[in-house]
N, C-alpha and C positions, 0 to 999 in steps of 0.2 A: 163586129168590124164597126169603128168609129168614124161617123161621117161629119167633118166641121161645115156649119152652114156658109152658104154663100154669099149670103147679103149679109155677112157678121155685123157690119157698122151700124146698119138699120135695124138690128134686131138689139144693138146694146142700146141703142138711143131709144128704143120703144121701150125698154125693160127701166132703165135710169129715169125716162118718163114715168113709169106708174111707181116708182119707188118716191120721186118726187112731189106727186100726187097724193100720197099714203102723205107726207109730212104736210104739204098745203090744206090738208081736210083737215088734221091736227091743228094749224095755224088755226083755222078759221072756226074750230068748235070752242079752242082757249080764245080767242076774239070775243066769241059771245057768250064767255059765263060758264061754260061745259066743264062738270065737275071734273078733277084730273084723273080720279080712276077711270073714271067712264071712258076720257081720252085716250088713255093708258091701253082699255082692251081694242078698241077703234083700233088703233096702231098694231096690236098685237094680231089682232082678224087679220087686217092688211097684211101684214108681213107673213103670215101662214099662209096664204091664199097665194100670196108673189111665192114662198118658196115652194109648194107642193106645184103649180104650176112650171116653176124653173124646174123641177125635176123631173116631169111628164117631160118637160121641153129638151131635156139633157137625153133622158133615155129616149126618148126618138131617135135620136140622132144613129142609135145602136142599129143592128139587126133588128128582125121581128123575132127572132129568135131571143135574142139576147135582150132585145125591149121583153119580154114578158119573163126570162129570167130574174133580171137585175131586182124587181121588189121582193124578189121570196128568198134570195139571197142576204138580204141587208134592209137597214131600215133608217131614215132619218130623223134624230128623237132631238127634239128640244128639251133644252136644259138651263139653269141657272135662271136670268132673270126672262128668257125668251119662252121657257115653258113652264115660268110661274104667270107668262101673258102679261108682265109689270114691265111696259117697255116706252120708254121716252122718244123722241123723232131721231134721234140720233144715236142711240142705244145700240152696242154690239150686238150681233146673234151669235148665239152660244148653241154650238150644235154638236151632235156626236152622230157620228156615220160607226153604226151596229152592222158586225158580219158578220155573216156564220162561219162557222172555222172551214168548211166544204166550200165557202165560196170561190167563182171563177173568177181568172183574171179581170176579166167583162166590169166586175165591182170596183173594182181599185181605179179603172178606168174611169167608169161613172164617177166616182166620186173625187176626183182629180177634175173633170171637165166640168161639175156643175161649183166647184170649188172656184174655178175661172170662171164660173158665169156669174158667181156672184161677187169676185172683184170685181171682174168688170161693170157690172151694174151700179158698183160704188154701193157696196155694201160691208164694213166693219165685222168681220167675219172672225169669232172664236171657235175654234172645232179640234176636232181630233178623232181617230178611227180606230176603233178596238172591236175584239169579241168579246163577249161576254163574260166567259172566264179571267180575261185581262183587265176589263173595267172591276168586277168586284175584287180580285186581287189589291188593285190598287187604289180602290176606295177604302180599302180596311187598311192602307199605309199611309193614306195622304188624307188629309180632310178638305184640301181644295177639290181634290175630284170627288170626295164624299158627298159634299152638301149641295151641290149643284145637281147632283144624281138624285136629290129628294124631291125636284121640280120637275123630273125628267114626263116629259108628255110625247106622247106618238104620233110623228106629222106626217109621215107617205114611210110606204115600203109593210115588211112584213112584222104582222100582229103578232104573231106567235112569236118569233124572238124576242121583239118588245117585252110582252110578257114573261120570260122568261128572265131576262135580265131585271125586271120587278121584284120577281116573287125570289130570286137567290139573293137582290140588292138589301132587302128587308131580314131574310133570313139569315144570311154570314154576315153584313154588315149594322145592319140595324137592332134587331130584337138579342140575337144570343151576344150582344155585345153591348148592350143597351149604355151605361154607364162611360165605355171607353168612345162609342159616337159622340156621347154630350160632350163628354172634353174636348174631343176631335175638333167639336162646334166652336167650343170657344175659343180654341186654339185658332180656326179660322178665323172668329171674329176679332182677334185681336193681330191678325197681318197688315201693318200699315201704322201700326201704336208705335212711339217712341219708346224712350229708354223713360222718359217721364210717364208712361202709361195712356189711355184713351185721350184722347182730345178731346177732352169735353168743355162744353160751352166756348167754344172758339170765336173769336170776333170776325172769324173768315172762314165760317164752316163748310164740310163736303157734307152735301145734302146726304149721299152715301153712307160714308166709311166714319163720319166725325160719332161722337156720343149721341144717342140720340136721332139718330140718323137710320135709315132704309134698312140697313145692314142688320138695327136692333130687333126691326121687326122680322127680318128673314132670320134671324138665331133663333125666335119665341117660333115661328114655322118649322124649322130643323129640330129645336129640343119637343117643343108638341108633337111632332112626327113619331119620333122615339118614343116617346111615353106614351101618347095615347093614339097613333097611328091615324090623325087627323093634322090640319095645317092650319086650316081659316081661324079668324077669332072667332066667328059664332059656334064653330065647333068645339073649340077651347071653352067656350065661355059653360055652352052644356054637356061636357064634364067636367064642369066648377073646376078647371085648370085658370080661368079668370075671373073674376068679379065682374058682375054686369055695370059698376063705377069705369072699371079699367077697360073691361072690350068698348066703352063709350070712345073713352080717351085714347085707347089704340088707333078707331077706327077715323078720329079727327086728327090725329097727327099723319096717319096714311093718307090722308084724299088732301092734308097743307103739301107735305113734302113730296107728294107724287105731280102735284099742282104745280109747284115749284118747281121741280125738276125739269118739265114739260115747258116751262116759260125759260128755265136757263138754255136747254137746247134751243130754243126756238130763237132768241134773242142771239146765241152765237154761230148757230146753223153749224150747231157741231155737240158732240159726247160732251157737254163741260157742266161737272156739277159742283164748281167750287161757288161760294154765295160771297163773290169780291164785294169790296165796297164798293166798285162802280156799282153793280147788280143792285147792288142794295139802295142805292139813291133813283134807281132806273123803275125799281119795283113798286118801293116806296111812291114813286109820284106817278107810274102808272095805274096803282091800286087805289091812289087817294087818300092817301095818310093825314090828318090835317096837322097833327103836332100840336104843343100846346108851350104856354110861358116854360115850360119845365123840360120838357124833350120838343126835339127835330121830328118830324115826320120819318124818317129813316130810324130811327132808335124806336118809334114805335112799333113800326113793321119789324125791326127785331126782336120787339121784346115780345112780341107774338110767337114770333119763329122759335125764341127760346123757351116759352112757355109750352108749346107743342114737345120741343126736342127736348126739355129737363122730365116733365109727364114718362115718355117715351122709355128716356133713358132709366128713370126712376121704376117704372109697372118690368121695364127688360131684365134689372138688377133683382127685383123681388121674386119675379117667374122661375130666373136661372136656380136662386138659391135655393125655389121651393122646392123645385124640379132634378135639382141636382144629386143622382142617388148618392149615398154616404156609403163610402166603402167598406168591409170588413173591419178592415185593422180603423180604421177611423171610427167604428162603432165601439169597437174594443176599447180602443186606448179611452172612451167616452168611461165608459162605465170600470177602468182600472184607475184614470188619473182624478177624474170627476169626481165632486162633490156636493153637499147642499149647504147652502149660504143662507141665513135669515131666513129660515122657515121653509120659505114660498120657491127658493130660486135650487137649480141646480146648474152647476158651474162646470161645463167640458174646456176640453182642451183650443175651442177658437168660438163658442156660444156660450150664452146663459139663457136657458130654459127653464120654462113654467109650464107646471103641469095643469092639464085643464082645467079642474077643480079650482085654482087658484087665478086663473087669468085673470076670473070677472073680478077679483080683488086686487090684481096688481093695476086693473084700467081702470080702475074707479075715479081718479080724479088726477090733475096733475101733479099731485105730492105723492101717490105713491107709482105712476108712471116713474118721477125723477128718482126715487128711491130704486129702483129696478136699475135705470140709465148708471146710477151711484154705482151700485156692485158692480155691473158690468165694466165701468171704469176702472174701478180698484181692480180687477182681477184682469182687466185687459184681453177683455173680450168684447162681443157685438150680440145684442139680445139676437134671438134665433130669428127667422125668416117671419115663420108664427107669430113668436111675440112680436114684431114689430109692425105687424099687420095689423095685430089685434089693437094695439095702440094707437097705428095710424083711424081704425074703425070708429073708436071709442072717444076718439078727442072731443072737448067742448067746442061748442059754434063759438064762442067769444073767449076772450082770455081773462081767466077769472083773477082777483088778488092772490097775492103769493103770499103764502105764510110764511112762518120764520122757520118750520121743517123745511118747508118747499126750499126754500131760499137759502137753509144750509146745506141741504141734498146738492143745489144746483152748482154753489160756491164748492164745495167740495168736487163735484167732475170738475173743474174750472181750474182746481190746484193739482190734475193730473198732469203729467206729461206725454209719454210715449202714446199715451192708451185718448187723448184729449181729441187728436185729428179724427179718426174714425170713429169716435163717440156723437162729435159735432154734426159730423154727415149723416150719422143715422137719424140723429133726433134732427138737423134740417129736413132730411126724406119725407118719415114722419110729418113733418110740421109742430113737433110736441115744442121744439125751440120759438117759435113763434108767439105761443099760448105764454112763454116764460119772454120773452123780449118783441111784442107786438111790432117793432120796427121792422125786424126782420123780414116780413112781408113785403117791403116795401121795396128791397134792393134785388128779392128773386126776380133774374133774367133781366135786370136792368143792364141796358147798354151804355158805355158811352163810346158814342163816333169819334171815334181819333187814332191816330197810328200806333200810339204809343205801349196803350193795353193790350193783350194778347186775350184777355178774358173777361166776361161778364161780370158785376160786380160783386154777386156773390158768389163765386165762383175764388176770383179772385182771393176775397175776405176767408172762404174756408182754406186754401193753398196760403194764405198770409200765417192764418193758426198752425197749420201742419208745418209748414217753414219752424217758426218759431219751436215749435217743442223739437224741433229737431237736434237745436242746438244743444241739447244735453249730451251728444254724443259729440258734441265740436272740442278738440281740443287748442284752437286757437284763441285768439281775444275774445270773440262773439260768445263762445261757450265758458270762457271765465268769469263774464259778468254774468250771463245767464243763471251758472251755478250761484254767482252771490246773491241774489235776489229775492228773498225771503217769502216775499206774499205773491206767491205765481199767477194765482187767480187775478191780480190785479194787472198785471201786465196781459194775463190771455184775454181778458175782458177787454181792454183796450186794443189789441190787436184784432179782435173781433168788429169791434163799434169803431175802429178809424175809419171807416169809409160808410158809416150809416146814414149819413147827411148829403150822400151825392144823390143827383136827381131830385132838389129839394128847391132847389132855384139858390140863387146864393153861394156864399162861401160854403164848401161841404166841410171846412174842418170848423168854423164856429158852430156850424149849423149840428154837426154831429158831439162838439162838445154840450151842447145844451142837450141833447139827447144822451148823452154820456152820465148828465146828471140825475133826468126823471129817471133811467136804468137805475142806476145806485139807489135809490130813494126805494125804488120796487123793490128792488134786491136785499131793501134794508142793510144797507152797506155802512159803517160807519164813516163819518163826515168827511175826515181825512183821507180814508181810501177816495173816495166821490171826488173831493179835488184833486187827488193825482190822476184818475182813469181821464178826469175833466182835462187836465195839462196836457194829459199823453197824448190825449186826442185832437187839441186845437192845436199843437206843435208834432203830430205828426212828419210834417213835411219838410218844418223850417231845417231841421238837422241836416237833411242830403242837401238843402241848399245852399246852405253855406259850405260844406264839406264839398261839394263838388262843385260849384260857383263864386266862392271868395279865397282869399287868403287866409288861408286856415294858423299862419304864422304871425297873423297879426295880434296883438295883444287886445287891444281894445275890442275886436270882433270877439273875441274868446269870453273877457268877463263879462260883456253885454247878454250873449249867451248863456254865460254860466249861472248870472243872477235871474233871466225866467227859469232855470232848473230850480235852482233851490236846494236840491239834495244831491250827491253824490244817489243814492240808491232809484230815485225818478230819473238822473242822467242814463246809469244802467240801462234801466227799464225802457227809455226814451231809444237809444241804443240799438237796442235789440231789435226793437218796435219796427226802428227805421230798415238796418237789415235784412228784417222775415220782409217788411213792403216790398222793397226793392226784389227783394227773390220772387217773390209769387206775380208779378209783373210778367215774367213770363222766361222760358229759357234763353239764358247768356246775358240776361240784364244786369244783372249782381255778377262784376270782375273785380282781378286782382285792383286794378288802377283804382275801384271805389271802395273797394274793401281797404285799401291802404290809407284814403282821404280821408276816410270816417271815423277809422282806427284813431289817426294821427288826431285828428279836432276832439272824436271823445276822450282821450288822454290830457289834452290841452287843457280840455275842461273840468276834468277830474282832479288836475293839481291844484283848481280853483277852488274845485268845491272840498278836495278833503284832505288838500296839500299829500297827496300821492299818485302814482299813476303806476300803469302795468309794466311801462315802460320806463322811463326816466325823465328829468328836466329836460328841456329844450337846448342848455347851453351842455350839459352831458353829454345827450345824444349827438349832437354836434362834434362833442371832442371826440365821441366814441366811433363815428363816421368818417372823419380824419384819420383817425388812427387806421381804423379799416382801411381805407384807401391807401394810404403810405406802405401798409402792410402787401397789400396784393399789387403794387408797383415793385415794391421791393425783392417781392416773388419772382416777379418776370424779367426784371433788368437791373441788374444790381448798378448798372452804369448809368442810369434813367436820369437821376437828377438828386440834387441834394434835399434833404427834409426841410430844408428852409423854403426853398424855392416851392416844392410841394405845397407847405403850410401858407406860404405867401399864394399862391395861389386860391388855396379853398377858402381865406379869409374874404376874398373878393367875392365869393357867390353868396348867394340871398340866403336866407335859415331856410326859404319854403324850398329852395334846390336843394339844400342838405339833408333836410328832415324827411324829402317828399321822391328822393334820388336815390335809387341802389348802388351800393359803395361801388360794385362793380363797374356799374355804365358810369358812375363820376370816376375813375378810374380810367374806363375807356376814353371819355372827355377829353380828361388832361392827357394822355396819350398824345392826342389828335393835337391841341394846341401845345404841347411844347414840342411837336415836329413841325405844325403849320405855321407859327409866328405870327407876322401879323401879313402878310402878305395875300395867303391864297383862300379858296373857298375847299372845302371838306365835305362832302355831303354821304353819309351810311347810311345804306340801306337795310333794315332785316325785317325775314317775315314771321308773323307770327301765325303758324298752322291753328293753333287754338279757337282764333276769332277771325280767321280767315283776313288777317291785312296786312298792308306792309306797313313800316314806318320809317320816314326819312327822315335824316336827323342832318341838319345846318349845322356847319361850327367855323366860322370867320372872324378875325379878330382887325380887320383892314376898315378903320372909320369911314373911307368913299362908301364902302359897301353898306352901310348900316343904317343911312338917310332912306327911310321908305321901305329897309327891308322885307319886312314882315309884307306888307302888302303885295309886292314884288311877286313873294315868295308864294302867298294867296294865289298870284296870277298864273304862275307856271303850273301850279295844283287844276287851274280851273281851266286852264287853256288845252290841258293834259289829258282832261277828263274824268280826273280822279275826285273821288268823291272820298272830301274831309269829316272823318269821323271826331278827331277831336285836333290840337293845337298846343302847346307848351312852350314860352317866351321865356328865356334867361339869359341876360346881361351882366360881364361880372365889371366887378368895378376898374380893372384892367380894359374892359371896352372889349371884351370877347363876347359873342352871338353864340347860345347855344339853343337853336329855336329845333322842334320837332313835331313832325307832322303823322299822324296816322289815317291812313288812309284804306279808302279800296277802290281798286280798280274793276270800272266793270265791262271793259274790255275783254276780259279776261275770266275764268273759273280756274280757283284754284293761284297758286303763286305766281306771279308774271315772269316771263321769261326773262334771262340777263340782259339780253336788248333793250328791254322795254325797258330795264331799270335802269340801266346806263344811261338810255335818249333822256329819262326824268332826270337825274345828278347834272350829266351835262348841260340840258337848257336850265335846272338851276342855277349854274355857274357861271353861265354865258350871260343871264340877265343880271346877277347882283355885278357882275362885273361890267357892265352897260353895254356887252358886244351885243344884245338884241333887244327891247325895249318891249312891255308884258304887250302894247298895243300891237307890235309885229308880229309876237307870235302868236295872238289871236287871229291875226290873218294867216299866217304861215299856217296854224294847225284848222283852218275851217275844216268840215265834214259834210259837205252837202250831201242832201237825199236823205242822211238817217233818219231815223223815228224821233218824232218832238217827245221831252218826255210828259206823262202823264199829268193832266192838272192836279194840284194840292186837293188833297181830300178836307183837309182839318179847314177848321175857321178860330185859330188863335188870332187874337187881335195883334196886328202891326204895330207895335210901338215902344219907345225908347224912353229907358227911366233913369235917374239922377240919382246915385248914392253918394254924398260928400262926406257922410258919416262913420262908417265903417271905418275911414284908413284917414291917418294922421298925413299921409307920404302922396298919398294918389288920388283922384278920384274914379268913380267906378259908373260905366253906362252899361245897363243890360239893354239888351235889343231881345225883343221876343218876336218872332215871325213865322211868316210860312218859309219852309227850306223851298228853294229852287237856283237850277245852275247859275254860279256867279255871283250868289250872296255875300259869300264872305271876303271875295274880291273888294267888290262894291262898297262894303262897310267898312275895311281898313283903309280903303283908297281915300274915301269919307275923313277919316280919321287922320290921314297924313295931309290933304288937301288943307285939313283945319290944324294946320301948325302943332299937333300934340304927339306927343310919344307915347307908342305901345307899351308899358313897362310889363306888363303881364296878360294872359289873355286865357279863359275858360270856354272850350268852344264845345257845346252839348248839341248833338243831332239825335233827335229820339224821331228812324221814319223821316217824317217831314216837316217836323216842328223842332223850331231852332229856339235855347237861349244862349246868347253870345254873351259872356261877359270882357270890358277891356278895363284893364286897369290903366290909368294913363298919367300925363304929367304935362305939364310945360315944359318946351324944348330946354328951358333952363334948369329942369330935373325937380321944379315945383310942383305942387300941387295945384287944379285949376281954382279961380278961388272969384268972386265976385259974381253976383246974380247975373248978368250983363253976358261975360265971357262964358257963367255955364250953360246958358240959355241959347249961346249963337251956336256952341257945338252940339246941344242935344238937336235943333232946329237943323243943324247941318247933315244931323245923322236921320232925324226922322224924313228930311227932304230925298236924301239919298235913299231913304228905304221906301218913300212914297212912288220917288221916279221908277226906281225898280219894280216896283208892284204893279206901277199902273202899265208898262210896257219895255220897260231898261232891260229887263230880265230875256228879253228875247232877243236881245242880243249875243245871250250865253246858249240859246238852244242850240242843238247838236247840227243842225242846216249852219250854223253859223261856226260851228267846231266847237262852242263851250256845252262840257255833260258834268260839272260840277259845281262845289260852292267854292 
């Protein structure tokens, strides 16, 4: 019979106090500099004692007879992190309530009461109630159940029942199906990984699940237990499963990550395992990283983090590869399909092996190691774990001179396509790559602390190489350009070197170009190839900058850039490099919009350098676009309008609009113009599920609406709390305005409801028609009590730059700033107040970094001229920007109703 406690509130308060005391003790130890593993042990001991006491107190609420039987009928088993004794202050408590099949109903009542007591004590519990047979059966089926049982530890109850579980688990789950269990362990490790694979070298890593996180240590424990019956690092070293050096590095990583995780939990007062940028700044400050001329304190701290995480990830990959049993089918296939190569190598289906008697000769020097990797690359396989480990152990301490034969082997590796990415990763992990290109060491674990890049410099570099070689299978213009490049080793080297100058102070493109020359001479490349690589590295940002921030239909812009490049082959290489670079920044950074702009610019430059293009000349393309639009409209409605009307309207559009807008969209716009006339404002909203954003397309021909309409529309977006990702301005010769805004609505996850879309559209019409001013709208949409936005993280300089040379008809103002709510409205309003017209805008937002480009003219349609006038506009923009940065942005915070650009 179960009896509830009389003074339940008092008891619960006392239990909460005991949990708080455990966490407070952990905080005191952490503040006093006690090692993280020791703190984790203290926390684990504290929770063990609390849980055992709680079990005694819970069973004591039953009758005396039941109280004696309950511990005999079942057991409380700590599993997972709780069983491992690896607890942070706010870790979940993972428990298995193990019951005998003959257990009475009182045991189930005990479990329910115990679980309720845990929740009342504010313990986050992960638990299950099973008998031994069910545990074993489920563990054979589900790695998420099997792997926590590796860490099983008896806390309370029947020892014989617990021993029965362990014996059956070892026999039926581990040792009788060792290979399957290891495969299950790997599957469990991959839970949470994206379609792009493990989140390697993330700039906001998860201490547990990211590559090189604590889960990698757990994986070593799981596999070590299956292979050798031991789990801890020292025991695995004694079994020769780990080298002494690897064991040392694992212990250092274990301590570093454990201490860091405890720090995160204490700071957030919760189970917070994500090392966010705010936490990075705090920890770097608390730990006293000094920083230097080239690195901020936070970048120093994160480089130390990535040093430990990359070492851990590499050791884990080698350990898994060495200990993962090969199936009979795999071994048979190697015998049947495998063959000898170059006398010393045996090439299997997925690896290249070296017999022990030849291993010393292969590891003799850098040249012999490169020949091994050349063979691996040519056959599309990787060195076996044994061979890679032997190479790593036998590397010379300092980079030697590169012989002609070594250079030839290295360049033949870089001439490969599909195999190059995996081979380079292997060479990077063994550090052979550092001996050939010594500057590689500098970018290892190098962090750029901003919101644009997703990965460290070394990880971004390797992903860029993988991206560029993937174009071999691309059927579009990038693939076509890649296939036409004859000396792919030049392109691949340029891709590998494009960011090698980062973190050295100064312009990394310029520094990288100098390093490229050094590397070229070291590799004995001919002079013209060295110059090509130097140019590619130096200009690797420029092609994207022009395509995404300039009017690519401007002939002077095209000619000027083409002259810098000098040859069609180098242009192709730069085009392909640019796509690979942007793609490797992170998932979602390469979009159709960027692809269309960059390809269009590439085509235009190719015409100037070779007289041909993958598409066709601009006038031919415009003519074909007009024909496509006419055909689309004719199919839709035979009575729409005459071909002459369509042609007249299309003639009024800019070349940029006609070459950068799909024909279907142009046809849609013409239908609106024909229906709209000169009287009203049409707003068309469309949702893009691929990039989770909404486009609002605004079309009007009323001259009364056009004065300052762009800044008014940005004001609406700001007041409605929409985050503007991009904006496009088009004005026809007949005075029709076609402006589009690509936005994210932070008030909704997924597509906003129809009511919200209609509200934004109606507000745009009201503001443009003058029914309500932007200022009135700001007041009307105030939202008091909302959380203020996070402070900007980047330190991008706030500046305004004039370009009066790239265009004959317009002056270009580049604005570099940190994004905050209301910025775009502030800038466009300032330009309106300075009596200039915005003819085209390129709005670019990367998280909290902004590069906004405005093509402006005087109100009479001429380019801005005269030094005083140019400076007046620049200073006006700069003053607006400075005022905004110093405090003006507070007008647009959520408490004032504004939460977007």
